[in-house]
C-alpha positions in Angstrom: 168.8 31.7 70.8 167.1 32.6 74.1 165.6 36.0 74.8 164.9 35.6 78.4 166.2 39.3 79.2 164.6 41.3 76.8 162.2 43.9 77.9 158.5 43.5 76.7 155.8 42.7 79.3 156.6 45.5 81.7 156.1 48.4 79.7 153.7 51.3 79.9 151.1 51.5 77.3 149.6 55.1 77.4 151.1 58.2 79.1 149.7 61.5 79.9 152.8 63.3 79.0 152.3 61.6 75.3 152.2 65.1 72.6 151.7 63.9 69.4 151.9 67.2 67.8 155.3 67.8 67.9 155.9 64.3 66.8 153.7 64.9 63.5 155.7 68.2 62.9 159.1 65.9 62.8 157.9 63.6 60.3 156.2 66.0 57.9 159.6 68.4 58.4 162.0 65.6 58.3 160.8 62.0 57.9 159.0 62.3 54.5 160.2 58.9 52.1 158.5 60.3 49.0 157.7 63.7 47.1 153.5 64.1 47.1 153.7 63.8 43.6 155.4 60.2 43.6 152.7 59.1 46.3 148.8 58.0 46.0 148.5 58.6 49.8 150.9 59.1 53.0 149.8 58.5 56.4 151.6 58.7 59.5 151.1 57.0 63.0 153.3 59.1 65.8 153.2 58.1 69.2 149.9 57.1 69.4 148.2 59.2 67.2 147.3 58.8 63.5 147.7 61.5 60.8 146.2 61.0 57.4 148.4 63.4 55.3 146.5 63.3 52.0 144.8 60.5 49.8 144.3 61.4 45.8 140.7 62.2 45.4 140.1 59.3 42.6 141.1 56.6 45.2 138.7 58.0 47.7 135.9 58.0 44.9 136.7 54.3 44.1 136.4 53.1 47.8 140.1 53.1 48.7 140.0 53.0 52.8 143.3 54.5 54.2 142.9 55.2 58.3 143.7 54.5 61.6 143.0 50.8 62.3 140.9 52.0 65.7 138.5 54.4 63.9 138.3 51.2 60.9 136.7 49.1 63.6 133.9 52.0 64.1 133.4 52.5 60.9 133.5 49.5 59.0 133.6 46.8 61.4 132.4 44.2 59.4 135.0 44.3 56.9 138.1 44.7 59.6 136.8 41.9 61.4 136.5 39.4 58.5 140.4 40.0 58.2 142.0 41.0 61.4 143.9 38.4 63.1 143.2 35.9 60.0 146.9 36.0 59.0 148.6 36.5 62.7 146.3 34.1 65.3 145.8 36.4 68.3 146.8 33.6 70.6 149.6 32.4 68.6 152.0 32.7 71.2 152.8 34.7 74.4 154.1 37.8 72.1 151.0 37.8 70.3 148.8 37.7 73.1 150.5 40.5 74.6 150.4 42.5 71.3 146.7 41.8 71.1 145.7 42.8 74.6 148.0 46.0 74.7 147.7 47.2 71.4 147.7 51.1 71.0 147.8 51.7 67.5 147.4 50.8 63.8 146.6 51.3 60.2 144.1 50.0 58.1 144.4 50.0 54.1 141.6 48.7 52.2 141.8 48.3 47.9 138.6 47.2 46.6 138.1 44.9 43.5 139.6 45.5 40.4 141.3 48.9 41.7 144.8 49.3 40.8 147.1 52.3 42.6 149.3 53.0 40.5 151.3 55.1 42.7 153.0 53.9 46.4 150.8 54.4 49.9 153.3 55.9 52.3 153.2 55.3 55.8 155.7 56.6 58.7 155.4 55.0 62.1 157.5 57.0 64.7 158.0 55.7 67.9 157.8 58.3 70.8 161.0 57.3 73.5 161.0 60.5 74.8 159.3 58.6 77.6 158.5 54.9 79.0 155.8 54.2 76.2 155.6 50.9 74.9 155.1 50.9 70.7 152.9 47.8 70.0 151.2 49.0 66.3 149.1 46.7 64.0 149.1 47.2 60.3 146.2 45.6 58.4 146.0 45.4 54.4 143.3 43.9 52.6 143.4 43.9 48.6 140.3 42.4 47.2 139.9 40.5 43.7 142.1 41.6 41.2 143.6 44.9 42.9 146.8 46.1 43.0 148.8 48.2 45.5 152.2 49.4 46.5 152.8 50.0 50.4 156.1 51.8 51.6 156.6 52.2 55.2 159.3 53.3 57.3 159.8 53.2 60.9 161.6 55.8 63.3 162.3 56.3 66.5 162.7 59.9 68.9 164.3 60.1 71.7 166.2 57.1 73.8 164.2 55.9 76.6 164.4 52.0 76.7 161.2 50.9 75.4 160.0 47.8 73.5 157.9 47.5 70.1 155.7 44.8 68.8 155.0 45.9 65.2 152.6 43.3 63.5 151.5 43.3 60.1 148.9 41.6 58.3 148.4 41.3 54.3 145.6 39.9 53.1 145.5 39.3 49.1 142.2 37.8 47.4 142.0 36.3 44.3 144.1 37.6 41.7 145.4 40.3 43.9 149.1 42.1 43.9 150.5 43.6 47.0 154.2 44.9 47.5 155.3 45.7 50.7 158.4 48.0 51.0 159.7 48.7 54.2 163.0 50.3 55.9 163.2 49.5 59.7 165.3 52.1 61.5 163.7 52.0 65.3 166.4 53.2 67.9 169.3 51.6 69.6 167.2 51.6 73.2 164.3 49.9 71.6 163.8 46.2 71.5 161.6 44.7 68.8 159.2 42.1 68.0 158.3 42.4 64.1 155.9 40.0 62.5 154.9 40.3 59.1 152.3 37.5 57.7 150.3 37.3 54.5 147.8 35.3 53.0 147.3 34.7 49.2 144.2 33.3 47.5 144.0 31.9 44.1 146.4 33.5 41.6 147.3 36.4 44.3 151.1 37.4 44.9 152.6 39.2 47.7 156.2 40.4 47.7 157.9 41.5 50.5 161.0 43.9 50.2 162.7 44.6 54.0 165.6 46.4 55.0 166.1 45.2 58.4 168.1 48.0 60.1 166.7 48.4 63.4 169.2 49.5 66.0 168.2 47.8 69.1 167.8 44.0 69.5 165.3 42.8 66.9 162.9 39.6 66.1 161.5 39.7 62.5 159.4 36.9 61.5 157.9 36.8 57.8 155.7 34.2 57.1 153.2 33.9 54.2 151.0 31.4 53.6 150.3 30.7 49.8 146.7 29.0 50.1 145.0 29.5 46.8 146.2 27.4 43.7 148.8 29.6 41.6 149.7 32.1 44.0 153.0 33.4 44.6 155.2 35.5 47.5 158.7 36.3 47.0 160.9 37.5 50.2 163.8 39.6 49.7 165.3 41.0 53.3 168.4 42.8 53.9 169.9 43.3 57.1 173.2 44.9 58.9 173.7 44.2 62.5 176.6 46.3 64.5 177.8 47.0 67.7 176.4 44.1 70.2 173.2 43.9 68.7 171.1 40.8 68.2 169.2 40.0 65.2 167.1 36.7 64.6 165.4 37.0 61.1 162.9 34.1 60.6 161.4 33.8 57.2 158.9 31.2 56.2 156.3 30.5 53.1 154.2 27.5 53.4 153.2 26.1 50.1 149.5 24.8 50.2 148.0 25.4 47.0 148.7 23.6 43.8 151.6 25.4 41.3 152.6 28.2 44.2 155.8 29.5 43.9 158.0 30.6 46.9 161.3 32.4 46.8 163.3 33.7 49.9 166.4 35.9 49.6 168.1 37.2 52.5 171.4 38.9 52.7 173.1 40.4 56.1 176.3 42.0 57.1 177.5 41.7 60.5 180.3 43.7 62.5 181.5 44.4 65.6 180.2 42.0 68.3 176.7 41.7 66.9 174.8 38.5 66.1 172.9 37.8 63.2 170.9 34.7 62.5 169.0 34.0 59.2 166.4 31.2 59.5 164.7 30.2 55.9 161.8 27.8 56.3 160.3 26.6 52.7 157.3 24.0 53.7 155.2 22.1 51.1 152.6 20.5 52.2 150.9 17.3 51.1 149.1 17.6 47.9 150.5 20.8 47.0 151.1 19.8 43.1 153.5 22.0 41.1 154.7 23.8 44.2 158.0 25.6 44.0 160.1 26.5 46.9 163.7 28.3 46.6 165.8 30.2 49.3 169.0 31.8 49.6 170.3 33.3 53.0 174.3 34.7 53.2 176.1 36.7 55.6 179.2 38.9 54.9 181.3 38.9 58.1 183.6 42.1 59.0 184.4 41.2 62.2 186.1 38.4 64.0 184.5 39.0 67.1 180.5 38.5 65.4 178.6 35.7 65.4 176.4 34.6 62.3 174.3 31.7 61.4 172.5 30.8 58.3 170.1 27.6 58.8 168.3 27.0 55.5 165.4 24.4 56.2 163.2 22.7 53.8 160.0 20.7 54.5 158.6 18.4 51.7 155.5 16.6 51.9 154.8 16.1 48.2 156.6 14.3 45.4 155.7 16.2 42.5 157.7 19.7 43.5 160.5 21.7 42.9 162.6 23.0 45.8 166.3 24.2 46.5 168.4 26.3 48.9 171.9 28.2 49.1 173.4 29.3 52.3 176.6 30.7 53.3 178.8 32.7 56.2 181.8 34.3 54.7 184.3 37.4 54.5 184.6 39.9 51.6 185.8 38.5 48.6 189.6 39.4 48.4 189.8 38.9 44.6 187.0 41.0 44.1 188.5 43.3 46.7 191.7 43.5 44.7 190.0 43.7 41.3 188.7 47.1 42.3 191.5 48.2 44.1 193.8 47.6 41.0 191.2 50.2 39.7 192.6 52.8 41.6 190.1 52.6 44.5 190.9 52.8 48.1 190.3 49.6 50.5 187.6 51.1 52.2 185.8 52.4 49.1 186.5 49.2 47.2 184.6 47.3 50.4 182.0 49.9 50.6 180.9 49.1 46.8 181.4 45.2 47.8 179.2 45.6 50.6 176.3 47.9 48.6 176.6 45.5 45.7 175.8 42.6 48.6 172.4 44.4 49.8 171.4 46.0 46.2 168.8 43.5 45.5 166.4 45.3 47.9 168.0 48.5 47.5 166.8 48.3 43.7 163.1 47.8 45.1 162.7 50.9 46.2 160.0 53.2 44.1 162.2 56.2 43.5 165.8 57.5 43.5 164.9 59.6 46.8 164.0 56.5 48.9 167.0 54.6 47.6 169.0 57.5 48.7 167.7 57.5 52.1 168.2 53.6 52.3 171.9 54.1 51.4 171.9 56.9 53.9 170.9 54.1 56.8 173.4 51.7 55.4 176.0 54.2 55.7 175.1 54.8 59.1 175.0 51.4 60.4 178.6 50.9 59.0 180.2 54.0 60.7 181.7 51.3 63.1 183.6 49.5 60.4 187.3 49.4 61.2 189.5 49.2 58.1 192.5 48.8 60.0 
């Protein structure tokens, strides 16, 4: 698929009209995902301003760092320099070079050795589209040896000016570390988005991604994990709804480098109206990655005759002593399941909605609380408003 007309390079990077105070108030009053007692910390990036709402005192005492990325570059230069752009090469391609040159904000999270963050860290990313202003943000999460953390992120847009967004995320999991990354992407319809979420694992580390790709504008989402260390693993769960005339391309890749590494890709999408949705699932086991396992599943539910969907399962196997598998499908709502639910007294639209919810349920259930799950359901409901039940 070609994207020659997508806006990116002619965007305003900074604006004298930018005001963060009202955006901070907006997120605090309306966009918090969780109650304070359910979290270890909350941080927000509103426009071009970072607001650290709170960090539990015991985390600070243990050396946990949660702050603005540019501030961290000055206060912890060696720590940031050791990991920034280690997962995503700064000159990987034209988009990465643009993002690196014009990055206008970001977050830095560091979990020290042997520290277990028991409650999630929540981040809210709020794009200011009341004016022409590019949204080029970079998230760097470093989990040191044998540490554990869950990171919960939601992105939103205020205003409807056409803008672009590049959100780059790097997750570095050192020996034995575990990172769970949960995201609800919900940028506006007039935002063209280029999202990249890359991870690196050392021996026995794990990175789990759970992404609800619900942006309302055209979107490219790349999730890529390199399982470098022996015994490391990664699970990538992505759900998406594409509607109206939206185009979404979701590329998920896991590279098995170390021995006995485990990779699982799960992608489910729903498409309606005149939208286009593409799932590319890529599992690559390199030579000498003995005992590696690469599995993937990509499925799309079609709810419109005018929509277009593609699922492309790709496996590259360069070693003999491994296991790998894939499943892919594009289809409509199961008529037998629909009939069964309607025979139990549900209306057609109610039965169809339940089947859609079940189809997307794997990621919904990964949300850390009932409140967050309810917000996820509300986003799904909003995306399904254009569904024609006639």
